[in-house]
Backbone as CSV, one residue per row, in Angstrom:
resi,resn,N_x,N_y,N_z,CA_x,CA_y,CA_z,C_x,C_y,C_z
1,MET,-14.723,23.910,86.031,-13.684,24.862,85.454,-13.132,25.902,84.950
2,PRO,-11.925,26.413,85.454,-11.749,27.656,85.295,-13.223,28.345,84.443
3,ILE,-12.845,29.427,84.357,-13.242,30.289,83.789,-13.106,31.545,83.486
4,TYR,-12.439,31.359,82.649,-11.529,33.652,82.151,-12.364,34.630,81.884
5,ASN,-12.478,35.256,82.142,-13.075,36.415,81.218,-11.914,37.384,81.445
6,PRO,-11.147,38.298,81.004,-11.208,38.007,79.492,-10.284,36.752,79.353
7,PRO,-9.873,35.707,77.766,-9.482,34.290,78.093,-7.867,35.272,77.936
8,PRO,-7.529,34.361,78.535,-5.961,33.979,77.920,-5.612,34.728,76.525
9,LEU,-4.054,35.787,76.970,-3.704,35.010,75.442,-2.353,34.578,75.326
10,PRO,-1.963,33.976,74.228,-0.970,33.463,73.870,0.176,33.625,74.244
11,PRO,1.257,32.658,73.959,2.505,33.407,75.453,2.747,34.024,75.005
12,THR,2.887,33.928,73.515,4.185,35.819,72.342,2.350,35.694,71.203
13,TYR,2.171,37.451,72.371,1.319,37.473,70.934,2.120,39.717,70.885
14,PRO,1.537,39.930,70.226,1.018,39.515,68.645,1.751,38.471,67.870
15,PRO,0.750,36.763,67.076,1.838,36.267,66.769,2.838,36.314,65.863
16,SER,3.642,35.739,65.999,4.244,36.619,64.801,3.942,36.032,63.219
17,ALA,4.455,36.846,61.702,4.041,36.281,60.258,4.506,35.203,60.084
18,HIS,3.462,34.478,59.100,4.248,33.173,59.173,5.291,33.113,57.456
19,HIS,5.665,32.344,57.785,7.234,32.813,57.513,6.758,32.547,55.638
20,THR,8.145,33.394,54.872,7.910,33.442,53.805,8.760,32.374,52.122
21,THR,9.163,31.798,53.495,10.135,30.666,53.024,10.146,29.104,52.727
22,HIS,11.073,28.241,52.228,10.768,27.317,53.306,11.674,26.644,53.545
23,GLU,11.599,26.303,55.222,12.954,26.535,55.661,13.711,25.345,55.846
24,THR,14.660,25.176,56.056,15.389,23.521,55.948,15.050,23.288,56.987
25,GLY,14.936,21.557,56.384,14.701,20.681,57.597,12.759,20.528,58.307
26,GLY,12.543,21.047,57.067,10.845,21.667,56.670,10.610,20.256,56.296
27,THR,8.986,19.108,57.239,8.070,18.383,57.145,6.648,18.724,56.010
28,ASP,6.792,19.992,56.084,5.902,20.165,55.263,5.921,20.062,53.289
29,ALA,5.439,18.866,53.345,6.081,18.297,51.516,5.580,19.664,50.459
30,LEU,5.889,20.257,49.890,5.666,21.034,48.753,5.523,20.081,46.919
31,THR,4.047,19.706,46.798,3.374,18.641,46.320,3.329,18.935,45.136
32,THR,3.107,20.641,44.646,2.502,21.390,43.479,3.598,23.069,43.160
33,LEU,4.096,22.551,41.727,5.094,23.576,41.579,5.220,24.084,39.562
34,SER,4.527,24.955,39.594,4.292,25.937,38.453,5.829,25.887,38.088
35,ALA,6.208,25.379,36.828,7.793,25.053,36.386,7.866,27.032,35.686
36,GLY,6.929,27.917,35.595,6.834,29.297,35.091,7.660,29.522,36.195
37,ILE,7.429,28.886,37.774,8.663,30.392,38.792,9.558,29.899,38.441
38,VAL,10.020,28.665,37.753,11.280,28.325,38.456,12.981,28.939,37.392
39,ASN,13.751,29.993,36.897,14.013,30.906,36.772,15.411,31.020,36.671
40,THR,15.805,30.196,37.765,17.127,30.280,38.654,17.729,29.254,39.009
41,GLY,18.613,28.387,39.091,19.201,26.966,39.411,19.562,26.326,38.037
42,THR,19.901,24.704,38.685,19.905,23.032,37.938,19.143,22.876,38.469
43,LEU,18.544,21.931,37.083,17.502,21.083,37.558,18.283,19.004,37.096
44,PRO,17.915,18.724,38.420,19.537,17.554,38.185,18.417,16.379,37.234
45,ASP,19.663,15.666,36.054,18.733,15.321,35.078,17.814,14.222,36.273
46,ALA,18.119,13.586,37.342,17.288,12.386,37.568,15.553,13.497,37.477
47,GLN,15.406,14.519,37.409,14.232,15.456,37.887,13.679,15.579,36.602
48,LEU,14.248,15.625,35.693,13.677,15.170,34.124,12.666,14.064,33.906
49,SER,12.305,14.797,32.513,10.767,13.138,31.731,12.285,11.977,30.882
50,VAL,11.748,11.521,31.040,11.874,10.539,30.487,12.822,10.300,28.354
51,ASN,11.481,11.557,28.277,11.370,11.777,27.305,12.241,13.507,26.668
52,VAL,13.252,13.675,27.438,14.550,14.698,27.060,15.615,14.152,27.249
53,ALA,15.440,14.525,26.196,16.688,13.702,24.997,17.703,14.187,25.935
54,HIS,19.061,13.362,25.809,20.765,13.927,27.051,21.741,14.716,26.034
55,ARG,22.257,14.912,26.142,24.355,15.314,25.613,24.980,13.997,25.345
56,ASP,24.614,13.578,26.440,25.526,12.924,27.220,25.528,11.614,27.255
57,GLN,24.416,10.710,26.708,24.089,9.935,27.043,23.672,9.445,25.982
58,VAL,23.545,7.924,25.701,22.591,7.055,23.943,20.989,7.666,24.635
59,ASN,20.238,7.921,23.224,18.952,8.373,23.146,18.186,7.360,22.293
60,THR,17.423,6.596,23.007,16.610,6.736,20.886,15.303,6.992,20.945
61,PHE,14.764,7.698,20.032,13.766,8.073,19.300,13.290,6.810,18.799
62,VAL,11.709,7.430,19.495,10.637,5.762,19.034,9.449,7.017,17.916
63,THR,9.675,7.969,17.527,9.185,8.838,16.432,10.101,8.993,15.534
64,ASP,9.426,9.445,14.063,10.381,10.130,13.480,11.227,11.515,13.494
65,GLN,12.914,11.929,13.069,12.618,13.264,13.356,13.494,14.173,12.866
66,VAL,13.158,15.457,12.765,12.895,16.011,11.579,13.180,17.503,11.591
67,ILE,14.177,16.907,10.258,15.652,18.992,10.802,15.206,20.149,9.837
68,ALA,14.744,20.431,9.779,13.783,21.349,8.369,15.012,22.629,9.182
69,GLY,15.103,23.282,7.833,15.821,24.103,7.027,15.191,24.857,5.983
70,ASN,16.020,26.291,5.798,15.748,26.762,4.538,16.584,27.754,4.208
71,PRO,16.969,27.750,3.652,16.849,27.252,2.250,17.243,25.654,2.093
72,PHE,17.908,24.834,2.920,18.976,23.509,3.032,18.171,23.219,4.697
73,SER,18.185,22.088,4.867,18.086,22.037,6.370,19.949,20.756,5.654
74,ARG,20.388,20.859,6.809,21.916,20.219,7.873,22.253,18.890,8.038
75,PHE,22.283,17.770,8.994,23.042,17.348,9.570,24.840,16.882,9.845
76,VAL,24.567,18.104,10.960,26.661,17.539,11.167,27.450,16.825,11.892
77,LEU,28.644,15.979,11.443,28.837,15.036,11.989,29.495,14.966,12.111
78,ARG,30.437,15.303,13.241,31.813,15.499,13.792,33.508,14.247,14.140
79,ASP,33.867,13.970,13.548,34.879,13.611,14.130,36.126,14.485,14.787
80,ASN,36.486,15.030,16.067,36.791,15.307,17.578,38.746,15.051,17.496
81,SER,38.763,13.493,16.855,40.239,12.877,16.990,40.991,13.331,15.655
82,GLN,40.393,14.186,15.335,40.729,14.783,13.229,41.151,16.739,13.982
83,ALA,42.512,16.788,12.898,42.712,18.090,12.318,42.115,18.771,12.989
84,ALA,42.598,20.398,12.902,41.466,21.541,12.322,40.860,21.417,11.102
85,ASP,39.434,22.003,10.069,39.384,22.084,9.456,39.207,20.481,8.334
86,ALA,39.639,19.514,9.254,38.862,18.569,8.982,38.606,17.043,9.339
87,ARG,37.427,17.976,10.264,36.517,16.914,11.552,35.201,17.301,11.298
88,LEU,34.550,17.328,10.025,33.401,17.467,9.895,32.513,17.742,7.795
89,CYS,31.567,17.237,8.234,31.355,15.410,7.411,29.268,16.044,7.309
90,THR,28.788,16.566,6.441,27.562,16.846,6.501,26.720,15.760,5.962
91,LEU,25.201,16.138,6.174,24.538,15.754,4.905,23.741,16.300,4.533
92,ILE,23.362,16.860,3.437,22.904,18.441,3.055,20.983,17.667,2.305
93,ASN,20.395,18.617,2.648,19.021,18.219,2.170,19.013,19.932,1.552
94,SER,19.400,19.497,0.043,18.675,21.186,-1.052,18.331,21.067,-2.079
95,GLY,17.076,21.892,-2.168,17.758,21.533,-4.443,16.889,20.496,-5.254
96,GLN,16.638,19.839,-4.062,15.697,17.759,-4.433,16.476,16.348,-4.874
97,SER,18.095,17.675,-4.615,19.163,16.816,-4.290,19.370,16.447,-2.676
98,LEU,20.163,15.194,-2.202,20.711,14.723,-0.940,22.337,14.554,-1.011
99,TYR,23.372,15.079,-0.189,24.134,15.832,-0.789,25.026,14.978,0.294
100,VAL,26.498,13.985,0.524,27.371,14.346,0.814,28.420,14.976,1.110
101,GLN,28.684,16.183,2.150,29.935,17.105,2.017,31.129,16.672,3.292
102,ASN,32.066,17.252,3.198,33.691,16.938,3.721,33.545,18.950,3.537
103,THR,33.124,19.418,5.119,33.459,20.861,5.060,34.688,21.495,5.758
104,ASN,35.584,22.034,6.610,35.842,22.514,7.302,35.540,23.274,8.160
105,ASP,36.343,23.887,9.986,35.198,24.022,11.177,34.359,25.670,10.909
106,ALA,34.631,25.690,9.533,34.083,27.132,9.059,32.582,26.513,8.869
107,MET,32.669,25.414,7.887,31.391,24.711,7.373,30.937,25.782,5.536
108,SER,32.755,25.667,5.426,32.935,25.766,3.877,33.255,23.657,3.062
109,THR,32.444,24.036,1.418,33.208,22.851,1.904,34.746,22.926,0.783
110,VAL,35.415,21.213,1.640,36.734,21.606,1.402,37.099,20.887,0.463
111,ALA,36.044,20.023,-0.553,36.860,19.676,-1.782,34.998,19.229,-2.518
112,SER,34.931,18.044,-4.017,34.107,18.435,-4.501,33.326,17.454,-4.341
113,THR,31.976,17.285,-4.584,30.687,17.106,-3.293,30.306,15.107,-3.822
114,PRO,31.250,14.648,-2.352,31.680,12.968,-2.748,30.309,12.133,-3.849
115,LEU,29.511,12.889,-2.798,28.454,11.919,-3.663,27.042,12.912,-3.221
116,GLN,26.340,12.844,-4.270,25.138,13.543,-4.698,23.894,12.757,-5.008
117,LEU,22.287,12.377,-4.750,20.903,11.770,-4.986,19.818,12.108,-5.171
118,THR,19.980,12.342,-6.476,18.641,12.790,-7.052,17.600,12.359,-6.696
119,ARG,16.187,13.907,-6.700,15.623,12.591,-5.903,14.641,11.965,-7.183
120,THR,15.574,12.164,-8.187,15.043,11.195,-9.951,15.489,9.627,-10.040
121,GLY,16.259,9.762,-9.056,17.486,8.936,-8.795,17.804,8.356,-9.374
122,ASP,18.884,9.774,-9.751,20.580,9.957,-10.579,21.569,9.803,-9.246
123,ALA,22.347,8.883,-8.853,23.492,9.103,-8.151,24.915,9.860,-9.091
124,LYS,25.508,10.081,-8.418,26.759,11.599,-8.941,27.604,11.179,-7.806
125,VAL,28.957,11.080,-7.559,29.958,11.042,-7.467,31.816,11.257,-7.079
126,GLY,31.769,12.387,-6.066,32.785,13.358,-7.391,34.086,12.651,-7.485
127,GLN,34.544,11.441,-6.908,36.208,10.744,-7.752,35.186,9.411,-7.882
128,ASP,36.493,8.048,-7.375,36.071,6.487,-7.938,35.239,6.158,-6.934
129,LEU,34.944,5.349,-7.379,34.295,4.176,-7.520,35.222,2.562,-6.482
130,TYR,34.763,1.908,-6.106,35.200,0.891,-5.691,34.236,-0.193,-4.800
131,GLU,34.657,-1.443,-5.422,33.363,-2.283,-4.940,34.454,-3.565,-4.766
132,LYS,33.093,-4.347,-3.814,33.751,-6.411,-4.211,34.334,-5.949,-3.023
133,GLY,35.477,-4.692,-2.195,36.598,-5.346,-1.250,37.885,-4.910,-2.543
134,ARG,37.810,-4.209,-3.376,38.908,-4.436,-4.387,39.274,-3.622,-4.455
135,THR,40.698,-2.919,-4.673,41.476,-1.847,-4.528,41.850,-1.122,-5.725
136,LEU,40.974,-2.219,-6.670,40.971,-1.128,-8.271,39.738,-0.274,-8.745
137,ALA,39.517,0.678,-8.703,38.377,1.695,-8.735,38.112,0.923,-10.116
138,LEU,36.748,1.329,-10.097,35.934,0.688,-11.231,35.816,1.343,-12.018
139,GLY,35.666,0.406,-13.296,36.793,0.810,-15.156,38.070,1.353,-14.766
140,HIS,38.727,1.612,-13.921,40.210,1.209,-14.260,40.886,0.748,-15.244
141,TYR,41.597,1.098,-15.603,43.104,-0.421,-15.895,44.040,-0.283,-15.114
142,GLN,44.747,-1.332,-15.070,45.497,-1.340,-13.925,46.265,-2.036,-14.529
143,THR,47.377,-1.988,-14.827,48.948,-2.133,-15.235,49.174,-3.913,-14.939
144,ILE,49.100,-4.854,-15.029,49.941,-5.974,-14.363,51.047,-6.200,-14.929
145,PRO,51.962,-6.412,-13.638,53.204,-6.665,-13.433,54.232,-7.294,-14.353
146,TYR,55.201,-6.987,-14.811,56.011,-8.167,-16.067,55.813,-9.107,-15.289
147,SER,55.952,-10.740,-15.162,55.987,-12.153,-14.530,56.510,-13.062,-15.879
148,ALA,57.386,-13.123,-16.010,57.758,-15.003,-17.326,56.246,-16.763,-16.680
149,GLY,55.934,-16.085,-15.362,54.647,-17.033,-15.204,53.492,-16.940,-15.447
150,ASN,52.981,-15.337,-16.346,52.302,-15.339,-16.960,51.898,-15.981,-18.279
151,PHE,53.364,-16.475,-18.721,53.274,-16.415,-20.669,53.390,-18.085,-19.993
152,SER,52.312,-18.831,-21.468,52.670,-20.387,-21.426,51.933,-20.590,-22.217
153,SER,51.980,-22.738,-22.253,51.444,-22.835,-23.493,51.459,-24.288,-22.952
154,ASN,49.883,-24.763,-24.593,49.218,-26.515,-23.860,50.552,-26.939,-23.881
155,VAL,51.251,-27.044,-24.771,52.479,-28.118,-25.634,53.811,-27.192,-25.867
156,GLY,54.932,-27.854,-25.440,56.136,-26.629,-25.657,56.308,-25.103,-24.627
157,THR,57.052,-24.364,-25.643,57.084,-23.477,-24.927,56.642,-21.887,-25.553
158,TRP,56.261,-21.306,-25.104,55.921,-19.559,-25.248,56.572,-18.539,-24.665
159,THR,57.805,-18.976,-24.917,58.646,-17.452,-24.223,58.374,-16.399,-24.522
160,VAL,58.045,-15.005,-22.673,57.908,-13.577,-23.010,59.002,-13.085,-22.626
161,ASP,60.268,-12.430,-22.951,60.995,-11.544,-22.333,60.315,-10.214,-21.891
162,ALA,60.458,-9.816,-20.497,60.094,-8.617,-20.084,60.301,-6.950,-20.889
163,GLY,61.136,-6.977,-22.119,60.716,-5.791,-22.770,59.931,-6.434,-23.802
164,ASP,58.769,-7.248,-24.756,57.966,-8.441,-25.307,56.424,-7.603,-25.099
165,VAL,56.759,-7.121,-24.033,55.388,-6.622,-23.173,55.224,-5.495,-23.393
166,PRO,55.014,-4.429,-24.292,53.780,-2.659,-24.255,53.098,-3.037,-23.381
167,LEU,52.997,-3.610,-23.226,50.566,-3.547,-22.643,50.432,-4.585,-22.700
168,LEU,50.767,-4.649,-20.740,49.253,-5.638,-19.952,48.360,-4.757,-19.501
169,ALA,47.118,-5.327,-18.546,46.227,-4.284,-18.338,44.989,-4.993,-18.713
170,TYR,44.194,-4.803,-17.501,43.283,-5.587,-16.921,42.060,-4.624,-16.854
171,SER,40.719,-4.509,-17.123,39.977,-3.431,-15.903,39.050,-4.259,-15.448
172,VAL,37.659,-4.446,-14.021,36.553,-4.842,-13.277,35.984,-4.406,-13.150
173,ILE,34.265,-4.582,-13.423,33.480,-3.609,-12.931,32.532,-4.574,-12.992
174,GLY,32.270,-5.038,-11.852,30.538,-6.628,-10.889,31.927,-7.305,-11.814
175,LYS,31.007,-7.815,-12.175,31.808,-9.628,-12.365,32.237,-9.446,-13.537
176,THR,32.244,-8.828,-14.871,32.869,-8.492,-16.491,34.533,-7.689,-16.407
177,MET,35.613,-8.720,-16.586,36.864,-7.823,-16.436,37.769,-7.825,-18.401
178,TRP,37.913,-7.617,-18.706,38.592,-6.518,-19.946,40.071,-6.726,-19.242
179,ILE,40.902,-7.688,-20.379,42.258,-8.082,-20.779,42.818,-7.490,-21.708
180,THR,43.642,-6.214,-21.207,43.788,-6.207,-22.749,45.505,-6.501,-22.749
181,PHE,46.231,-6.946,-23.904,47.391,-7.349,-24.047,48.374,-6.844,-26.318
182,GLN,49.073,-6.355,-24.986,50.256,-5.853,-26.754,51.878,-7.004,-25.982
183,VAL,52.219,-7.572,-26.686,52.783,-8.621,-26.540,53.770,-8.625,-28.141
184,VAL,54.786,-8.633,-28.253,56.089,-8.220,-29.144,57.331,-9.155,-29.310
185,THR,57.735,-9.684,-30.628,58.918,-10.416,-30.576,59.633,-11.605,-29.506
186,THR,57.751,-12.647,-29.403,58.087,-13.370,-28.270,57.875,-15.324,-29.359
187,SER,58.384,-16.438,-28.446,59.752,-17.266,-29.213,58.301,-18.484,-28.776
188,VAL,58.542,-18.873,-29.254,57.114,-20.244,-29.496,58.473,-21.109,-30.051
189,THR,57.942,-22.919,-29.435,58.521,-24.339,-29.712,57.655,-25.516,-29.093
190,GLY,57.470,-26.072,-30.309,56.706,-27.332,-29.910,55.598,-27.191,-30.487
191,SER,55.260,-27.115,-31.230,54.391,-26.551,-31.372,52.814,-26.571,-31.250
192,PRO,52.616,-25.723,-30.289,51.441,-25.559,-29.515,50.090,-25.346,-30.623
193,THR,49.199,-25.708,-30.430,47.296,-25.047,-29.941,47.601,-24.205,-29.215
194,THR,47.633,-23.803,-28.345,46.906,-23.185,-27.407,48.838,-21.561,-26.604
195,LEU,48.128,-20.666,-26.980,49.432,-19.676,-26.049,48.606,-19.113,-24.764
196,ARG,49.002,-19.380,-23.290,48.060,-18.561,-22.447,49.241,-17.642,-21.903
197,ILE,47.468,-16.683,-21.799,48.014,-15.790,-20.381,46.964,-15.654,-19.663
198,ALA,47.678,-15.406,-18.491,47.402,-16.028,-16.690,46.614,-14.683,-16.460
199,LEU,44.919,-14.837,-15.723,44.532,-14.093,-15.480,45.063,-13.048,-14.186
200,PRO,44.866,-12.177,-13.545,45.494,-11.161,-12.674,44.629,-11.048,-11.151
201,SER,45.602,-10.992,-9.853,44.954,-11.036,-8.860,43.963,-12.065,-8.602
202,GLY,43.981,-13.705,-8.655,43.677,-14.194,-7.852,41.625,-14.418,-9.128
203,PHE,41.484,-13.416,-10.334,40.195,-14.298,-11.149,39.816,-15.511,-11.679
204,THR,38.909,-15.952,-11.176,38.781,-16.935,-12.011,37.343,-16.676,-13.100
205,ALA,37.856,-17.337,-14.125,36.934,-17.616,-15.725,35.448,-18.157,-14.756
206,ALA,34.581,-17.537,-14.696,33.355,-18.538,-14.370,33.276,-18.658,-16.540
207,ASN,32.838,-17.359,-17.619,32.264,-18.922,-18.121,32.987,-18.696,-19.712
208,THR,32.842,-18.975,-20.936,33.713,-19.603,-21.936,32.810,-18.056,-22.819
209,GLY,33.817,-16.808,-23.413,33.167,-16.330,-24.700,34.577,-15.486,-25.499
210,PRO,34.417,-15.461,-26.793,35.696,-15.610,-27.767,35.092,-14.176,-28.055
211,SER,36.215,-13.723,-27.694,37.420,-11.623,-29.018,38.479,-12.365,-29.723
212,PRO,38.770,-11.278,-30.727,38.828,-11.887,-31.786,40.400,-10.588,-31.489
213,ILE,41.542,-11.386,-32.010,42.996,-11.571,-31.095,43.265,-11.235,-32.767
214,PHE,45.186,-10.045,-33.329,45.439,-10.133,-34.719,46.970,-10.674,-33.793
215,HIS,47.330,-11.542,-34.951,48.846,-11.424,-35.278,49.338,-11.553,-35.841
216,GLN,50.967,-12.832,-35.420,51.410,-12.557,-37.487,51.912,-14.250,-36.526
217,ASN,51.116,-14.821,-37.340,51.695,-16.233,-36.901,52.242,-16.930,-38.110
218,GLY,53.633,-17.451,-38.173,54.920,-17.814,-39.469,54.319,-17.232,-40.270
219,GLY,54.987,-15.712,-40.483,55.355,-14.973,-41.323,54.573,-13.445,-40.871
220,SER,54.937,-12.273,-41.766,54.604,-10.755,-41.731,53.086,-10.184,-41.877
221,THR,52.408,-11.523,-42.463,50.763,-11.229,-42.687,50.367,-10.829,-41.620
222,TRP,49.147,-9.677,-41.011,48.494,-9.846,-40.228,47.290,-10.830,-40.132
223,GLN,46.650,-11.726,-39.317,45.477,-12.406,-39.982,44.857,-12.768,-38.089
224,ILE,43.579,-12.906,-38.284,42.627,-13.042,-36.938,42.607,-14.457,-36.203
225,GLY,42.989,-14.125,-35.059,42.597,-15.238,-34.183,41.670,-15.258,-33.089
226,MET,41.838,-15.961,-31.773,40.500,-15.850,-31.211,41.361,-16.629,-29.855
227,ALA,40.219,-15.534,-28.701,40.944,-15.408,-27.648,39.923,-16.181,-26.814
228,GLN,39.707,-17.431,-25.223,38.341,-17.425,-25.175,39.742,-18.281,-23.849
229,PRO,38.626,-17.535,-23.113,39.049,-17.788,-21.628,38.446,-18.379,-21.267
230,ALA,39.013,-19.844,-20.197,38.664,-21.278,-19.969,38.111,-20.815,-19.272
231,GLY,36.843,-21.649,-19.202,35.713,-22.179,-18.207,36.010,-22.280,-16.861
232,GLY,36.238,-22.071,-15.344,36.571,-22.320,-14.363,38.001,-22.369,-14.283
233,GLY,38.873,-21.554,-15.373,40.066,-21.093,-15.483,40.942,-20.284,-14.712
234,THR,42.095,-20.086,-15.471,42.534,-19.123,-14.342,43.609,-18.028,-15.582
235,GLN,43.204,-18.438,-17.571,43.527,-18.256,-17.551,42.706,-17.466,-19.444
236,VAL,43.555,-16.757,-20.288,43.232,-16.400,-21.154,44.145,-17.538,-22.115
237,ASN,43.116,-18.367,-23.124,43.325,-19.805,-24.475,43.933,-17.530,-25.270
238,LEU,44.596,-18.162,-26.627,44.815,-17.730,-28.115,44.963,-18.728,-28.573
239,TYR,44.159,-18.287,-29.403,44.763,-19.479,-31.552,44.179,-18.822,-31.945
240,VAL,45.279,-19.801,-32.898,45.375,-19.059,-34.225,44.283,-18.653,-34.816
241,ASP,43.193,-19.095,-34.618,42.240,-18.748,-35.647,40.882,-19.742,-35.074
242,ALA,39.410,-19.704,-35.057,38.565,-19.385,-34.626,37.802,-20.841,-33.848
243,GLY,38.578,-21.588,-35.443,38.440,-23.678,-34.638,39.251,-23.903,-33.905
244,GLY,40.885,-23.216,-33.528,41.582,-23.936,-32.422,42.498,-24.524,-32.252
245,THR,41.960,-25.414,-33.813,43.278,-26.613,-33.435,44.175,-26.327,-34.782
246,VAL,44.728,-25.103,-35.052,46.173,-24.761,-36.136,47.052,-24.198,-34.846
247,ALA,48.420,-24.995,-35.664,49.731,-24.614,-34.717,50.139,-23.702,-34.236
248,TRP,50.888,-22.677,-33.639,51.286,-21.532,-33.817,52.469,-21.953,-34.246
249,ALA,53.612,-21.640,-35.286,54.242,-21.887,-35.750,54.970,-20.761,-34.888
250,THR,56.934,-21.859,-35.289,58.150,-21.966,-34.045,58.706,-20.607,-34.738
251,ALA,58.779,-20.044,-33.952,58.897,-18.419,-33.787,60.157,-18.242,-32.707
252,THR,61.218,-16.929,-33.099,61.891,-16.666,-31.840,62.476,-15.378,-32.095
253,ASN,62.082,-14.832,-31.099,62.034,-13.047,-30.774,60.626,-12.647,-31.926
254,SER,59.928,-12.988,-33.019,59.605,-12.443,-34.007,58.079,-12.643,-34.282
255,LEU,57.227,-13.284,-33.265,55.643,-13.684,-32.369,54.762,-12.442,-32.295
256,PRO,54.250,-11.282,-32.847,53.116,-10.583,-31.933,52.180,-10.805,-31.361
257,ILE,51.204,-10.378,-30.793,49.988,-10.730,-30.693,49.130,-9.593,-29.885
258,TYR,47.888,-9.233,-30.645,47.797,-7.677,-29.931,45.887,-7.970,-30.037
259,GLY,45.332,-7.467,-29.034,43.703,-7.902,-28.031,43.563,-7.551,-26.958
260,THR,42.301,-7.437,-26.845,41.472,-6.957,-25.916,40.148,-8.309,-25.735
261,CYS,40.354,-8.819,-24.184,39.255,-10.255,-24.005,38.533,-9.868,-23.215
262,LEU,37.420,-10.321,-23.685,36.375,-10.064,-22.214,35.784,-11.686,-21.791
263,VAL,36.402,-11.107,-19.896,36.263,-12.043,-19.152,35.238,-12.665,-18.472
264,PHE,34.611,-13.252,-18.054,33.095,-13.760,-17.331,34.317,-14.421,-16.095
265,VAL,34.367,-13.219,-15.072,35.159,-13.524,-13.604,33.997,-13.988,-12.473
266,SER,34.160,-15.145,-11.906,33.423,-15.332,-10.495,33.870,-14.992,-9.305
């Protein structure tokens, strides 16, 4: 074995300094990196933890989420398909109440509060309530358009002209209806015991229950009769008296009947 004295020097001497940056194409893996030194650039979504929510994806949260604020907390829903100042609806927790409010783009309330739910259990609605898919607001009266077919009798005829109906309307809450009527100068033939007014809007009476009515049968004196919906039927029956057996007298443009009948509807 040859012995060199002194030993030979490297091909390049002195040796160059170690690079301070990672070279492109290098094979040495960077296995440990502190996030504290990452202060520029963009991390790709694929490198983020599965616990990070994404703005452009559906996120599923597996624990409660809390929106906290002082003096209130607010959750904002934006419908970008709507015009300016008509896009925002907010859910607000303030002063021991939960509010649903519509706001303009500056977050100012644009109308009365549609809904307020208090911690004690009260519900306050700014406008009307609609239930069961109905177009009539809860508790409002709806005029029933005139139709000669709304008026009939068990025998003979009951003729009610358009000008004979100053009032025919109904209101319904849940399954309880009130139908109120004023008919004047009507005509009767054939001595019927039952005059009938059709229930509106396809309603069917679920049960029977009498209500008083006022009429001038056979003269000019006001008398008390009875209105009773037909159970399972689609009309209110009008009787001269509570017994329902007295016939309505023949009348020519002279019989008035007034009343409000309670109807339980299905």
